[in-house]
MARBA-3410 file (N, C-alpha, C, O; in Angstrom, 1 decimal):
167
109.8,-87.2,107.2,110.3,-86.4,106.0,109.9,-85.0,106.1,108.8,-84.7,106.6 ~ 110.7,-84.1,105.6,110.4,-82.7,105.6,109.5,-82.3,104.5,109.4,-83.1,103.5 ~ 109.0,-81.1,104.6,108.2,-80.6,103.5,109.0,-79.8,102.5,110.2,-79.7,102.6 ~ 108.3,-79.1,101.6,108.9,-78.3,100.6,109.7,-77.1,101.2,110.6,-76.6,100.6 ~ 109.2,-76.6,102.3,109.8,-75.4,102.9,111.2,-75.7,103.5,112.0,-74.8,103.7
111.6,-76.9,103.8,112.9,-77.2,104.4,113.3,-78.6,104.4,112.4,-79.5,104.2 ~ 114.5,-78.8,104.6,115.1,-80.2,104.7,115.6,-80.3,106.1,116.3,-79.5,106.6 ~ 115.3,-81.5,106.7,115.8,-81.7,108.1,117.3,-81.6,108.1,118.0,-82.0,107.2 ~ 117.9,-81.0,109.1,119.3,-80.9,109.3,119.9,-79.7,108.6,121.2,-79.6,108.6 ~ 119.2,-78.8,108.1,119.7,-77.6,107.6,119.8,-77.6,106.1,119.3,-78.4,105.4
120.6,-76.6,105.6,120.7,-76.4,104.1,121.5,-77.5,103.5,122.4,-78.1,104.1 ~ 121.2,-77.8,102.2,122.0,-78.7,101.4,122.8,-78.0,100.4,122.3,-76.9,99.9 ~ 123.9,-78.5,100.0,124.7,-77.9,98.9,124.4,-78.8,97.7,124.6,-80.0,97.7 ~ 124.0,-78.2,96.6,123.8,-79.0,95.4,124.4,-78.2,94.2,124.1,-77.1,93.9 ~ 125.3,-78.9,93.4,125.8,-78.3,92.2,124.7,-78.3,91.1,124.1,-79.3,90.9
124.6,-77.2,90.5,123.7,-77.1,89.3,124.6,-76.9,88.1,125.3,-75.9,88.1 ~ 124.5,-77.8,87.2,125.4,-77.7,86.0,124.6,-77.9,84.7,123.7,-78.7,84.7 ~ 124.9,-77.1,83.7,124.4,-77.3,82.4,125.7,-77.5,81.5,126.7,-76.9,81.8 ~ 125.5,-78.4,80.5,126.7,-78.8,79.8,126.4,-79.0,78.3,125.4,-79.6,78.0 ~ 127.2,-78.4,77.5,127.2,-78.7,76.1,127.7,-80.1,75.8,128.6,-80.5,76.5
127.1,-80.8,74.9,127.5,-82.1,74.5,129.0,-82.2,74.2,129.6,-83.3,74.4 ~ 129.6,-81.2,73.7,131.0,-81.3,73.3,132.0,-80.8,74.3,133.1,-80.5,74.0 ~ 131.5,-80.6,75.6,132.3,-80.1,76.7,133.6,-81.0,76.8,133.6,-82.2,76.7 ~ 134.7,-80.3,77.1,136.0,-81.0,77.2,136.8,-80.3,78.3,137.9,-80.0,78.1 ~ 136.1,-80.1,79.5,136.9,-79.5,80.6,136.7,-80.2,81.9,135.7,-80.9,82.1
137.6,-80.0,82.8,137.5,-80.7,84.1,136.7,-79.8,85.0,136.9,-78.6,85.1 ~ 135.7,-80.4,85.7,134.8,-79.6,86.5,135.0,-79.9,88.0,134.1,-79.4,88.8 ~ 136.0,-80.6,88.3,136.2,-80.9,89.7,136.8,-79.8,90.5,136.9,-79.9,91.8 ~ 137.3,-78.8,89.9,137.9,-77.6,90.6,136.9,-76.8,91.3,136.1,-76.2,90.6 ~ 136.9,-76.7,92.6,135.9,-75.9,93.4,136.0,-74.4,93.0,135.0,-73.7,93.1
137.1,-74.0,92.5,137.2,-72.6,92.1,136.4,-72.3,90.8,136.2,-71.1,90.5 ~ 136.0,-73.4,90.1,135.2,-73.2,88.9,133.7,-72.9,89.2,133.0,-72.6,88.3 ~ 133.3,-73.0,90.5,131.9,-72.8,90.8,131.5,-71.4,90.4,132.2,-70.4,90.5 ~ 130.2,-71.3,90.1,129.5,-70.1,89.7,130.3,-69.3,88.6,130.4,-68.1,88.6 ~ 130.7,-70.1,87.6,131.4,-69.5,86.5,131.0,-70.3,85.2,130.5,-71.4,85.2
131.3,-69.6,84.1,131.1,-70.3,82.8,132.5,-70.6,82.2,133.4,-69.8,82.4 ~ 132.6,-71.7,81.6,133.8,-72.1,81.0,133.5,-72.3,79.5,132.5,-72.8,79.1 ~ 134.4,-71.8,78.7,134.3,-72.0,77.3,135.7,-72.3,76.7,136.5,-71.4,76.7 ~ 135.9,-73.5,76.2,137.2,-73.7,75.6,137.2,-73.6,74.1,138.2,-73.9,73.4 ~ 136.1,-73.3,73.5,135.9,-73.0,72.1,134.7,-72.1,72.0,133.9,-72.0,73.0
134.4,-71.6,70.9,133.2,-70.7,70.7,131.9,-71.4,71.0,130.9,-70.7,71.3 ~ 131.8,-72.8,70.8,130.5,-73.4,71.0,130.4,-74.4,72.1,129.5,-75.1,72.2 ~ 131.4,-74.4,73.0,131.4,-75.3,74.2,131.2,-74.5,75.4,132.1,-73.6,75.7 ~ 130.2,-74.8,76.2,130.0,-74.0,77.4,129.7,-75.0,78.5,129.0,-76.0,78.4 ~ 130.3,-74.8,79.7,130.0,-75.6,80.8,129.8,-74.6,82.0,130.6,-73.7,82.2
128.8,-74.8,82.7,128.5,-73.9,83.9,128.2,-74.7,85.1,127.4,-75.7,85.0 ~ 128.8,-74.4,86.2,128.6,-75.1,87.4,128.2,-74.0,88.5,128.9,-73.0,88.5 ~ 127.2,-74.3,89.2,126.8,-73.3,90.3,126.5,-74.1,91.5,125.7,-75.1,91.4 ~ 127.0,-73.8,92.6,126.7,-74.4,93.9,125.6,-73.6,94.5,125.6,-72.4,94.7 ~ 124.5,-74.3,94.9,123.3,-73.7,95.5,123.2,-74.3,96.9,123.0,-75.5,97.1
123.2,-73.4,97.9,123.1,-73.8,99.3,121.7,-73.4,99.7,121.4,-72.2,99.8 ~ 120.8,-74.3,99.9,119.4,-74.0,100.2,118.8,-75.2,100.9,119.2,-76.3,100.8 ~ 117.8,-74.9,101.7,116.9,-75.9,102.3,115.6,-76.0,101.7,114.6,-76.6,102.2 ~ 115.4,-75.3,100.5,114.2,-75.2,99.9,114.2,-75.7,98.4,115.0,-75.2,97.6 ~ 113.4,-76.7,98.1,113.4,-77.2,96.7,113.0,-76.1,95.7,113.5,-76.2,94.6
112.2,-75.2,96.1,111.8,-74.1,95.2,113.1,-73.3,94.8,113.2,-73.0,93.6 ~ 113.9,-73.0,95.7,115.1,-72.2,95.4,116.0,-73.0,94.5,116.6,-72.5,93.5 ~ 116.2,-74.3,94.7,117.0,-75.2,93.9,116.4,-75.2,92.4,117.1,-75.2,91.5 ~ 115.1,-75.4,92.4,114.4,-75.4,91.1,114.6,-74.1,90.3,114.9,-74.1,89.1 ~ 114.5,-73.0,91.0,114.8,-71.7,90.3,116.2,-71.6,89.8,116.5,-71.1,88.7
117.2,-72.0,90.6,118.6,-72.0,90.3,118.8,-72.8,89.0,119.6,-72.4,88.1 ~ 118.2,-74.0,88.9,118.3,-74.9,87.7,117.7,-74.1,86.5,118.3,-74.1,85.5 ~ 116.6,-73.6,86.7,115.9,-72.9,85.6,116.8,-71.7,85.1,116.9,-71.5,83.9 ~ 117.3,-70.9,86.0,118.2,-69.8,85.7,119.5,-70.3,85.0,120.0,-69.6,84.1 ~ 120.0,-71.4,85.4,121.2,-71.9,84.8,121.0,-72.4,83.4,121.8,-72.1,82.5
119.9,-73.0,83.2,119.5,-73.5,81.8,119.3,-72.2,80.9,119.7,-72.2,79.8 ~ 118.6,-71.2,81.4,118.3,-70.0,80.7,119.7,-69.3,80.3,119.8,-68.8,79.2 ~ 120.6,-69.3,81.3,121.9,-68.7,81.0,122.6,-69.5,79.9,123.3,-68.9,79.0 ~ 122.5,-70.8,79.9,123.1,-71.6,78.9,122.5,-71.3,77.5,123.2,-71.0,76.5 ~ 121.2,-71.2,77.5,120.5,-70.9,76.2,120.9,-69.6,75.7,121.0,-69.4,74.4
121.1,-68.6,76.6,121.4,-67.2,76.1,122.8,-67.1,75.5,123.1,-66.2,74.8 ~ 123.7,-68.1,75.9,125.1,-68.0,75.4,125.3,-68.7,74.1,126.4,-68.6,73.5 ~ 124.3,-69.4,73.6,124.5,-70.1,72.3,123.4,-69.7,71.3,122.3,-69.3,71.7 ~ 123.8,-69.7,70.0,122.8,-69.2,69.0,121.7,-70.2,68.8,120.5,-69.9,68.7 ~ 122.0,-71.5,68.9,121.1,-72.6,68.6,121.4,-73.8,69.5,122.6,-74.2,69.5
120.5,-74.3,70.2,120.7,-75.5,71.0,120.2,-76.7,70.2,119.0,-76.8,70.0 ~ 121.1,-77.6,69.8,120.7,-78.8,69.1,120.0,-79.7,70.1,120.3,-79.7,71.3 ~ 119.2,-80.6,69.6,118.5,-81.6,70.5,119.5,-82.4,71.3,120.5,-82.9,70.8 ~ 119.3,-82.4,72.6,120.1,-83.1,73.6,121.5,-82.5,73.7,122.4,-83.1,74.4 ~ 121.8,-81.4,73.1,123.1,-80.7,73.3,123.2,-80.2,74.8,124.3,-80.3,75.4
122.1,-79.7,75.3,122.1,-79.3,76.7,121.9,-80.6,77.6,121.0,-81.4,77.4 ~ 122.9,-80.8,78.5,122.8,-81.9,79.4,122.8,-81.4,80.8,123.6,-80.6,81.2 ~ 121.8,-81.9,81.5,121.7,-81.5,83.0,121.8,-82.8,83.7,121.0,-83.8,83.5 ~ 122.7,-82.8,84.7,123.0,-84.0,85.5,122.7,-83.7,86.9,123.3,-82.8,87.5 ~ 121.8,-84.5,87.5,121.5,-84.4,89.0,122.3,-85.6,89.6,121.8,-86.7,89.5
123.4,-85.3,90.2,124.3,-86.4,90.6,123.8,-87.3,91.6,124.2,-88.5,91.8 ~ 122.8,-86.9,92.4,122.1,-87.8,93.4,120.8,-87.2,93.8,120.7,-86.1,94.3 ~ 119.8,-88.0,93.6,118.5,-87.6,94.1,118.2,-88.1,95.6,117.2,-87.8,96.2 ~ 119.2,-88.7,96.2,119.1,-89.2,97.5,118.7,-88.1,98.5,117.8,-88.4,99.3 ~ 119.3,-86.9,98.5,118.9,-85.9,99.5,117.4,-85.4,99.3,116.7,-85.1,100.2
117.0,-85.4,98.0,115.6,-85.0,97.7,114.7,-86.1,98.2,113.7,-85.8,98.9 ~ 115.0,-87.3,98.0,114.1,-88.4,98.4,114.1,-88.6,99.9,113.0,-88.8,100.5 ~ 115.3,-88.4,100.5,115.3,-88.6,102.0,114.8,-87.4,102.8,114.3,-87.5,103.9 ~ 114.9,-86.2,102.2,114.5,-85.0,102.9,113.2,-84.4,102.7,112.8,-83.5,103.4 ~ 112.4,-85.0,101.7,111.1,-84.4,101.4,110.1,-85.5,101.2,110.5,-86.6,100.9
108.8,-85.2,101.4,107.8,-86.2,101.2,107.7,-86.5,99.6,108.2,-85.7,98.8 ~ 107.1,-87.6,99.3,107.0,-88.0,97.9,106.3,-87.0,97.0,106.8,-86.8,95.9 ~ 105.3,-86.3,97.5,104.6,-85.3,96.7,105.5,-84.2,96.4,105.5,-83.7,95.2 ~ 106.2,-83.7,97.3,107.1,-82.5,97.1,108.3,-82.9,96.2,108.7,-82.1,95.3 ~ 108.8,-84.1,96.4,109.9,-84.6,95.5,109.4,-84.7,94.1,110.1,-84.3,93.2
108.3,-85.3,93.9,107.7,-85.5,92.5,107.4,-84.1,91.9,107.7,-83.9,90.7 ~ 106.9,-83.2,92.6,106.6,-81.8,92.1,107.9,-81.2,91.7,108.0,-80.6,90.6 ~ 108.9,-81.2,92.5,110.2,-80.7,92.2,110.8,-81.3,90.9,111.2,-80.6,90.0 ~ 110.8,-82.6,90.9,111.4,-83.3,89.7,110.6,-83.1,88.4,111.2,-83.0,87.4 ~ 109.3,-83.0,88.6,108.5,-82.6,87.4,108.8,-81.3,86.8,109.0,-81.1,85.6
109.0,-80.3,87.7,109.4,-79.0,87.3,110.8,-79.0,86.6,111.0,-78.3,85.6 ~ 111.8,-79.7,87.2,113.1,-79.8,86.6,113.0,-80.4,85.2,113.6,-79.9,84.3 ~ 112.3,-81.6,85.1,112.3,-82.3,83.9,111.6,-81.4,82.8,111.9,-81.5,81.6 ~ 110.6,-80.6,83.2,109.9,-79.7,82.2,110.9,-78.6,81.7,110.8,-78.3,80.5 ~ 111.7,-78.1,82.6,112.7,-77.0,82.2,113.6,-77.6,81.2,113.9,-77.0,80.2
114.2,-78.8,81.5,115.1,-79.5,80.6,114.5,-79.8,79.3,115.1,-79.6,78.2 ~ 113.3,-80.3,79.3,112.6,-80.7,78.1,112.3,-79.5,77.2,112.4,-79.5,76.0 ~ 111.8,-78.4,77.9,111.5,-77.2,77.1,112.7,-76.6,76.4,112.6,-76.1,75.3 ~ 113.9,-76.8,77.0,115.1,-76.4,76.3,115.6,-77.4,75.3,116.7,-77.1,74.7 ~ 115.0,-78.5,75.1,115.4,-79.5,74.2,116.6,-80.3,74.7,117.3,-80.9,74.0
116.7,-80.3,76.0,117.9,-80.9,76.7,117.6,-82.4,77.1,116.6,-82.9,76.9 ~ 118.7,-82.9,77.7,118.6,-84.3,78.2,119.0,-84.2,79.7,120.0,-83.6,80.0 ~ 118.2,-84.9,80.5,118.5,-84.9,81.9,119.0,-86.3,82.3,118.5,-87.3,81.9 ~ 119.9,-86.3,83.3,120.4,-87.6,83.9,120.2,-87.4,85.4,120.7,-86.5,86.0 ~ 119.5,-88.3,86.0,119.2,-88.2,87.4,119.6,-89.5,88.1,119.1,-90.6,87.7
120.4,-89.4,89.1,121.0,-90.6,89.7,120.4,-90.8,91.1,120.3,-89.9,91.9 ~ 119.9,-92.1,91.3,119.3,-92.4,92.6,119.9,-93.7,93.1,119.5,-94.8,92.6 ~ 120.9,-93.7,94.0,121.4,-94.9,94.5,120.4,-95.7,95.3,119.6,-95.1,96.0 ~ 120.5,-97.0,95.2,119.7,-97.9,96.0,119.0,-99.0,95.2,119.3,-99.2,94.1 ~ 118.0,-99.6,95.9,117.3,-100.7,95.3,116.4,-100.3,94.2,115.5,-99.5,94.4
116.6,-100.8,93.0,115.8,-100.3,91.8,114.3,-100.8,92.0,113.4,-100.2,91.3 ~ 114.0,-101.7,92.8,112.6,-102.2,93.1,112.0,-101.5,94.2,110.8,-101.8,94.6 ~ 112.7,-100.5,94.8,112.1,-99.8,96.0,110.9,-99.0,95.5,110.8,-98.6,94.4 ~ 110.0,-98.8,96.5,108.8,-98.0,96.2,109.1,-96.6,95.7,108.4,-96.1,94.8 ~ 110.1,-96.0,96.2,110.5,-94.6,95.8,110.9,-94.6,94.3,110.4,-93.7,93.5
111.7,-95.6,93.9,112.1,-95.7,92.5,110.8,-95.9,91.6,110.7,-95.3,90.5 ~ 110.0,-96.8,92.0,108.7,-97.0,91.2,107.9,-95.8,91.1,107.3,-95.5,90.1 ~ 107.8,-95.0,92.2,107.0,-93.8,92.2,107.6,-92.7,91.3,106.8,-92.1,90.6 ~ 108.9,-92.6,91.3,109.5,-91.5,90.5,109.8,-91.9,89.1,109.9,-91.1,88.2 ~ 109.8,-93.2,88.8,110.2,-93.6,87.4,109.2,-93.2,86.4,109.6,-93.0,85.2
108.0,-92.9,86.7,107.0,-92.4,85.7,107.4,-91.0,85.2,106.9,-90.6,84.2 ~ 108.2,-90.3,85.9,108.6,-89.0,85.5,109.7,-89.0,84.4,110.0,-88.0,83.8 ~ 110.3,-90.2,84.2,111.4,-90.3,83.3,111.2,-91.2,82.1,110.3,-92.1,82.2 ~ 111.9,-91.0,81.1,111.8,-91.9,79.9,112.3,-93.3,80.1,111.7,-94.3,79.6 ~ 113.3,-93.4,81.0,113.9,-94.8,81.2,114.5,-94.8,82.6,114.9,-93.8,83.2
114.7,-96.0,83.1,115.4,-96.3,84.3,116.6,-97.2,83.9,116.4,-98.3,83.3 ~ 117.8,-96.8,84.2,119.0,-97.6,83.9,119.6,-98.1,85.2,119.9,-97.3,86.1 ~ 119.7,-99.4,85.4,120.3,-100.0,86.5,121.7,-100.4,86.2,122.0,-100.8,85.0 ~ 122.6,-100.2,87.1,124.0,-100.6,86.9,124.5,-101.4,88.1,124.1,-101.2,89.2 ~ 125.2,-102.5,87.7,125.7,-103.4,88.8,127.1,-103.9,88.3,127.5,-103.9,87.2
127.8,-104.4,89.3,129.1,-105.1,89.0,128.7,-106.6,89.0,128.4,-107.2,90.0 ~ 128.8,-107.2,87.8,128.5,-108.6,87.7,129.7,-109.4,87.6,130.8,-108.9,87.7 ~ 129.5,-110.7,87.3,130.7,-111.6,87.2,131.6,-111.3,86.0,132.8,-111.5,86.1 ~ 131.0,-110.7,85.0,131.8,-110.3,83.8,132.2,-108.9,83.8,132.8,-108.4,82.8 ~ 132.0,-108.1,84.9,132.4,-106.7,85.0,131.1,-105.9,85.2,130.1,-106.4,85.6
131.2,-104.6,84.9,130.1,-103.7,85.1,129.0,-103.9,84.0,129.3,-104.1,82.8 ~ 127.8,-104.0,84.4,126.7,-104.3,83.5,125.6,-103.3,83.7,125.5,-102.6,84.8 ~ 124.7,-103.1,82.7,123.6,-102.2,82.8,122.3,-103.0,82.3,122.4,-103.9,81.4 ~ 121.2,-102.5,82.8,119.9,-103.0,82.3,119.0,-101.8,82.2,118.9,-101.0,83.1 ~ 118.2,-101.7,81.1,117.3,-100.6,80.9,115.9,-101.0,81.1,115.5,-102.1,80.7
115.1,-100.1,81.6,113.6,-100.3,81.7,113.0,-99.1,81.1,113.1,-98.0,81.5 ~ 112.2,-99.4,80.0,111.5,-98.3,79.3,110.0,-98.8,79.2,109.7,-99.7,78.5 ~ 109.2,-98.1,79.9,107.8,-98.5,80.0,107.7,-100.0,80.4,108.1,-100.4,81.5 ~ 107.1,-100.8,79.5,107.0,-102.2,79.8,108.1,-103.1,79.2,108.1,-104.3,79.3 ~ 109.1,-102.5,78.7,110.3,-103.2,78.1,111.4,-103.2,79.1,111.8,-102.1,79.7
112.0,-104.3,79.3,113.2,-104.4,80.2,114.3,-105.3,79.4,114.0,-106.4,79.0 ~ 115.5,-104.7,79.3,116.5,-105.4,78.6,117.1,-106.5,79.6,116.9,-106.4,80.8 ~ 117.9,-107.3,79.0,118.8,-108.3,79.8,119.9,-107.4,80.3,120.1,-106.3,79.9 ~ 120.7,-108.0,81.2,121.9,-107.3,81.7,122.9,-107.3,80.5,123.2,-108.3,79.9 ~ 123.5,-106.1,80.3,124.4,-105.9,79.1,125.7,-105.4,79.7,125.8,-104.6,80.6
126.8,-105.8,79.1,128.1,-105.3,79.5,128.2,-103.8,79.2,127.7,-103.3,78.2 ~ 128.8,-103.1,80.1,128.9,-101.7,79.9,130.2,-101.3,79.3,130.5,-100.1,79.0
END
C-alpha cells in the first residue's frame, strides 16, 4: 500500500460535494463540476472534482468546499450540511491503515465542526479487518444487502446491532 504522499497508479479523481438537506437538483452532469447550484435562496449544492495522488490535497479540498458552503448560508442547521464520500475503496486500497485513518479523522472533524452529517461508503465484507479498524471513527455502520424479501439494512452502533430490516 502507498503512503500519504501518493497513491499507486497515479492520481485519483474524487468528487467533493457539499449539500443542503433541501437540495433538489441533478448532479450527474459533468458540466456541473466546480460550480455552485442554487435553485432557491436557501438550497446550495456544490460539486468539485479533485485530481490528486495526495490525501492531504483531497482533505484540503473538502475543507475548502465545506467552508464555501458555510459562507453562502446565513445559518447552517444541524445536519443541513451533508458530505457524501461515495467510496472509501480507493483510500483503503491505496494507503496504509494509519494514513487512511488520519485522513478520515480530519474529514470527519471538518464535517462535525460545521454541524454537518457525513456519509462514507465502503463496499465489501462488513466483518473485514479494515471495516473494524475504521468503524471507530464513525457513529454507526450500516450494512445493506439484497435479501429474500428485497433490500435490507442492519445498523451497528457501538455494542448495539439491529436485526435485518426492510429498506
